[in-house]
C-alpha positions in Angstrom: -4.0 4.1 -16.6 -3.6 6.2 -13.4 -4.6 4.4 -10.3 -7.0 5.9 -7.8 -6.2 5.8 -4.1 -8.3 2.7 -3.7 -6.3 0.9 -6.3 -3.1 1.8 -4.6 -4.5 0.5 -1.3 -5.4 -2.8 -2.9 -1.8 -3.1 -4.3 -0.2 -2.2 -1.1 -2.4 -4.7 0.8 -1.4 -7.5 -1.6 2.3 -6.5 -1.2 2.0 -6.6 2.6 0.1 -9.8 2.8 2.5 -11.5 0.3 5.4 -10.7 2.6 3.8 -13.0 5.3 1.9 -15.4 3.3 3.0 -16.7 -0.1 -0.5 -17.3 -1.5 -2.7 -14.2 -1.3 -6.3 -14.6 -2.4 -9.0 -11.9 -2.8 -10.6 -13.0 0.5 -7.4 -12.2 2.3 -7.3 -8.8 0.8 -10.9 -8.1 1.9 -10.3 -9.3 5.4 -7.2 -7.2 5.6 -8.9 -4.0 4.4 -12.3 -4.7 5.9 -14.0 -4.5 2.4 -16.9 -6.7 1.1 -16.3 -9.6 -1.3 -18.1 -7.8 -4.2 -16.0 -4.7 -3.8 -12.8 -6.7 -3.7 -13.8 -8.9 -6.7 -14.5 -5.8 -8.7 -11.2 -4.1 -7.8 -9.3 -7.3 -8.6 -10.8 -7.3 -12.0 -9.8 -3.6 -12.6 -6.3 -4.3 -11.4 -5.9 -7.5 -13.5 -7.2 -5.6 -16.6 -4.8 -2.8 -16.0 -1.9 -5.1 -15.8 -1.2 -4.6 -12.1 -1.9 -8.2 -10.9 -2.1 -11.7 -12.1 -4.6 -14.2 -10.9 -3.9 -17.9 -11.0 -6.5 -20.5 -11.7 -6.7 -21.3 -8.0 -7.3 -17.5 -7.2 -3.8 -16.7 -6.0 -2.9 -13.1 -6.6 0.5 -11.9 -7.6 1.7 -8.4 -8.4 3.1 -7.7 -11.8 6.3 -5.8 -12.2 4.3 -2.6 -12.5 2.0 -3.5 -9.6 4.9 -4.3 -7.4 6.6 -1.0 -8.2 3.6 0.9 -7.2 2.9 -1.2 -4.0 6.5 -0.7 -3.0 6.3 3.1 -3.4 3.2 3.3 -1.4 4.4 1.1 1.3 7.6 3.1 1.6 5.6 6.3 1.8 3.4 4.8 4.5 6.4 3.8 6.6 8.2 7.1 6.2 5.1 9.2 7.0 4.4 6.9 10.1 8.0 7.4 11.3 7.6 11.2 10.8 4.3 11.4 12.7 5.7 9.2 15.5 8.9 11.4 15.8 6.4 14.3 16.4 4.9 12.4 19.4 1.8 11.1 17.7 0.6 7.7 19.0 1.1 4.6 16.9 -2.5 4.1 15.9 -3.2 7.6 14.9 0.2 7.9 13.1 -0.5 4.7 11.0 -4.0 5.9 10.2 -3.0 9.4 9.2 0.1 8.1 7.2 -2.5 5.9 5.2 -4.3 9.0 4.1 -1.2 11.1 3.5 0.7 8.5 1.4 -1.6 9.0 -1.5 -1.4 12.8 -1.6 2.2 13.8 -0.8 4.4 14.7 -3.7 7.8 12.8 -4.3 9.6 16.1 -3.6 8.0 16.5 -0.3 8.5 12.8 0.7 12.1 13.1 -0.2 12.4 16.1 2.1 10.8 14.1 4.9 13.2 11.2 4.4 16.3 13.6 4.5 14.9 15.2 7.7 14.4 11.8 9.3 17.7 10.5 8.2 19.6 13.6 9.3 17.8 13.5 12.7 18.6 9.8 13.2 14.9 8.8 13.2 15.3 6.3 10.4 
């Protein structure tokens, strides 16, 4: 099952939240993304059915191996693209917002080129 951009965003959010808080719940994801409870609930059902997350009896969300792999990939894309935009002189807020949109569209080949450029120029 190929995830849509929204699914990737949910996985990335669970990943980010789990780094700072061991117990992530749907409400935390909704607050983080600014989405309604019904939207988050539906998305969690889709992600659970797809094998991307597990939900404990108490509502705690955890990423499966597949979910973590995708979340880490999206998170890396976000951080690399943010660094690239910052190196061009874009302000932090705009860089983060634009990186969020770009992270879902950029190819692996192009991202690798961006990482090489940033590494060679000492930006990362």
